[in-house]
C-alpha positions in Angstrom: -4.7 -2.9 -8.4 -3.6 -2.0 -4.9 -0.1 -2.5 -5.5 -0.4 0.0 -8.3 -2.2 2.4 -6.7 0.5 2.1 -3.8 3.4 2.7 -6.1 1.7 5.6 -7.7 1.1 7.5 -4.0 4.7 6.4 -3.3 5.8 8.3 -6.2 3.6 11.1 -6.3 4.5 12.2 -2.4 8.0 13.4 -3.4 7.1 14.9 -6.5 4.6 17.0 -4.1 7.0 17.9 -1.4 10.0 18.9 -3.5 9.2 22.4 -4.3 7.9 22.9 -0.5 11.1 21.2 0.9 14.8 21.8 0.5 15.7 18.6 1.9 13.4 16.6 -0.2 16.1 14.2 -1.3 16.5 13.2 2.3 12.6 12.8 2.8 12.3 10.8 -0.3 14.8 8.3 1.4 12.7 8.1 4.5 9.7 7.2 2.3 11.6 4.6 0.7 12.6 3.2 3.8 9.2 2.9 4.8 7.8 1.3 1.7 10.5 -1.5 2.2 9.9 -1.9 5.7 6.2 -2.2 5.2 6.8 -4.7 2.5 8.1 -6.6 4.9 5.2 -7.0 7.2 3.2 -7.5 3.9 5.6 -10.4 3.2 5.1 -11.5 6.9 1.2 -11.7 6.5 1.6 -13.8 3.2 3.9 -16.1 5.2 1.7 -16.6 8.2 -1.4 -17.2 6.2 0.3 -19.8 4.0 1.6 -22.2 6.6 -1.5 -24.1 7.0 -1.0 -27.7 6.5 -2.5 -28.9 3.3 -2.1 -31.6 0.2 -1.4 -28.8 -2.0 0.5 -25.4 -2.4 -1.7 -22.3 -1.6 -0.9 -18.5 -1.4 -3.2 -16.9 1.2 -2.9 -12.9 2.1 -1.9 -11.2 -0.9 -4.7 -8.8 -0.6 -4.2 -8.2 2.9 -0.4 -7.4 1.9 -1.1 -5.0 -0.6 -3.8 -3.2 1.7 -1.0 -2.9 4.4 1.2 -1.4 1.7 -1.3 1.1 0.2 -2.2 2.1 3.9 1.3 3.1 4.4 1.2 5.2 1.3 -2.1 6.7 2.5 -0.4 7.6 5.9 2.8 9.0 4.5 0.8 11.2 2.6 -1.5 12.3 5.5 1.8 12.8 7.5 2.9 15.3 4.7 -0.3 17.3 4.9 -1.1 16.0 1.2 -4.8 15.3 2.3 -6.3 15.6 -1.3 -3.9 13.0 -2.6 -4.8 10.7 0.6 -8.3 11.4 0.2 -8.5 10.1 -3.4 -6.1 7.1 -2.8 -8.5 5.8 0.0 -11.6 6.3 -1.9 -9.7 4.3 -4.7 -8.8 1.4 -2.4 -11.8 1.0 -1.1 -13.4 0.8 -4.5 -11.0 -1.8 -5.5 -11.2 -3.9 -2.4 -15.4 -3.6 -2.7 -15.3 -4.6 -6.5 -13.2 -7.5 -6.1 -14.7 -8.8 -3.0 -18.1 -8.7 -5.1 -16.5 -10.3 -8.1 -14.8 -12.8 -5.8 -17.9 -13.8 -4.2 -19.6 -17.4 -5.4 -23.0 -16.7 -6.4 
């Protein structure tokens, strides 16, 4: 859900700024670069969490990596002054994180 939300935020930002900026293509490339760079940070979080020695293969840090990525989208939205998009996406992010924390918690 967080990756889908992040993708939506990264997609809507260029659509929102295109009518306002004559060089929206350049800004779109900058946004793509930020998304790719932050993706590497998320991958590093997964690798760092998974390096524990254990008997079986485990993957940790996916939620953290997705949270890092969606926070980059929120930061870009805020940087472009799209506070409504950033606010809605932040609320949805907190809802997703809170909902799944409750679902995953053993009773």
